[in-house]
NUMIDO-144962 format. One line per 4 residues: number of its first residue (from 0); for each residue x negated, y negated, z of C-alpha. Coordinates in nm, 3 decimals, padded with zeros to 5 digits. Last residue first. Layout:
BEGIN
NUM> X,Y,Z ~ ...;
REM end
This chain:
BEGIN
126> -03.171,-01.829,-01.928 ~ -03.017,-01.895,-02.218 ~ -02.740,-01.656,-02.359 ~ -02.688,-01.657,-02.716;
122> -02.953,-01.380,-02.820 ~ -02.730,-01.142,-02.570 ~ -02.454,-01.163,-02.792 ~ -02.093,-01.195,-02.603;
118> -01.859,-00.996,-02.766 ~ -01.460,-01.133,-02.838 ~ -01.231,-00.908,-02.623 ~ -00.946,-00.795,-02.842;
114> -00.601,-00.833,-02.627 ~ -00.423,-00.632,-02.385 ~ -00.120,-00.760,-02.258 ~ 00.127,-00.680,-01.965;
110> -00.076,-00.378,-01.761 ~ 00.109,-00.317,-01.429 ~ -00.066,-00.386,-01.115 ~ 00.104,-00.321,-00.748;
106> -00.050,-00.553,-00.528 ~ 00.293,-00.498,-00.299 ~ 00.381,-00.817,-00.192 ~ 00.203,-01.062,-00.423;
102> 00.290,-00.839,-00.715 ~ 00.029,-00.856,-01.039 ~ 00.125,-00.846,-01.402 ~ -00.206,-00.763,-01.588;
98> -00.381,-00.945,-01.862 ~ -00.656,-00.728,-02.025 ~ -00.907,-00.793,-02.279 ~ -01.219,-00.813,-02.053;
94> -01.140,-01.208,-01.935 ~ -00.975,-01.005,-01.631 ~ -00.635,-01.241,-01.685 ~ -00.385,-01.210,-01.398;
90> -00.003,-01.292,-01.458 ~ 00.189,-01.338,-01.115 ~ 00.466,-01.109,-01.047 ~ 00.806,-01.209,-00.878;
86> 00.965,-00.996,-00.630 ~ 01.319,-00.882,-00.687 ~ 01.410,-00.662,-00.392 ~ 01.566,-00.291,-00.441;
82> 01.319,-00.140,-00.211 ~ 01.160,00.105,-00.425 ~ 01.261,00.064,-00.779 ~ 01.250,-00.331,-00.709;
78> 00.911,-00.321,-00.553 ~ 00.789,-00.091,-00.787 ~ 00.890,-00.287,-01.052 ~ 00.793,-00.610,-01.024;
74> 00.975,-00.884,-01.132 ~ 00.922,-01.083,-01.420 ~ 01.176,-01.246,-01.468 ~ 01.495,-01.425,-01.510;
70> 01.625,-01.502,-01.876 ~ 01.865,-01.196,-01.819 ~ 01.725,-00.982,-01.570 ~ 01.355,-00.892,-01.650;
66> 01.164,-00.600,-01.514 ~ 00.755,-00.594,-01.528 ~ 00.527,-00.380,-01.753 ~ 00.555,-00.602,-02.053;
62> 00.929,-00.558,-02.087 ~ 01.169,-00.333,-01.905 ~ 01.512,-00.495,-01.907 ~ 01.772,-00.495,-01.636;
58> 02.131,-00.590,-01.753 ~ 02.287,-00.287,-01.646 ~ 02.068,-00.281,-01.306 ~ 02.218,-00.673,-01.260;
54> 02.586,-00.547,-01.281 ~ 02.524,-00.259,-01.057 ~ 02.364,-00.434,-00.800 ~ 02.699,-00.661,-00.832;
50> 02.896,-00.369,-00.798 ~ 02.716,-00.258,-00.485 ~ 02.770,-00.567,-00.329 ~ 03.141,-00.620,-00.374;
46> 03.185,-00.231,-00.248 ~ 03.005,-00.302,00.028 ~ 03.192,-00.597,00.077 ~ 03.533,-00.386,00.044;
42> 03.391,-00.129,00.256 ~ 03.331,-00.417,00.566 ~ 03.698,-00.544,00.514 ~ 03.828,-00.198,00.524;
38> 03.666,-00.143,00.823 ~ 03.787,-00.425,00.964 ~ 04.171,-00.346,00.891 ~ 04.102,00.023,00.986;
34> 04.002,-00.098,01.318 ~ 04.279,-00.369,01.366 ~ 04.497,-00.042,01.291 ~ 04.373,00.174,01.523;
30> 04.458,-00.102,01.790 ~ 04.798,-00.169,01.693 ~ 04.892,00.224,01.683 ~ 04.734,00.215,02.058;
26> 04.970,-00.057,02.178 ~ 05.272,00.121,02.009 ~ 05.191,00.431,02.162 ~ 05.152,00.207,02.516;
22> 05.512,00.040,02.424 ~ 05.626,00.358,02.380 ~ 05.555,00.491,02.701 ~ 05.638,00.190,02.847;
18> 06.009,00.176,02.750 ~ 06.102,-00.147,02.918 ~ 06.335,-00.312,02.694 ~ 06.118,-00.613,02.705;
14> 05.791,-00.398,02.617 ~ 05.984,-00.232,02.328 ~ 06.092,-00.603,02.186 ~ 05.727,-00.663,02.196;
10> 05.557,-00.411,02.084 ~ 05.828,-00.438,01.752 ~ 05.695,-00.765,01.725 ~ 05.346,-00.659,01.758;
6> 05.411,-00.400,01.489 ~ 05.555,-00.632,01.233 ~ 05.270,-00.912,01.274 ~ 05.012,-00.601,01.227;
2> 05.196,-00.507,00.923 ~ 05.172,-00.867,00.787 ~ 05.541,-01.071,00.781;
REM end
């Protein structure tokens, strides 16, 4: 028998015996136990979520201006650090020697890669 079932059984016995004062006290205790049980369930869920986030943070790797979680990524460092949200970034090449990671949500840009830019010779351009 669970604690709540035991309290209910005792409450019924006290009620049948006609002790109304003790019956009311047991009802109050029953309500408190129920509220504590709900709070306990909520705390367990919060703990589960925090452990999950901690596990994710432990496997978090910063590389090329973004976060990677295991094989997943790249994710915006700004959104993850500020909001705790994993927002996948998009790669943008400026055609000037820099590739950026750009977040579609917060528009944060980080340099993913730099590469040598080939110079354009003016005498090869036709007008």
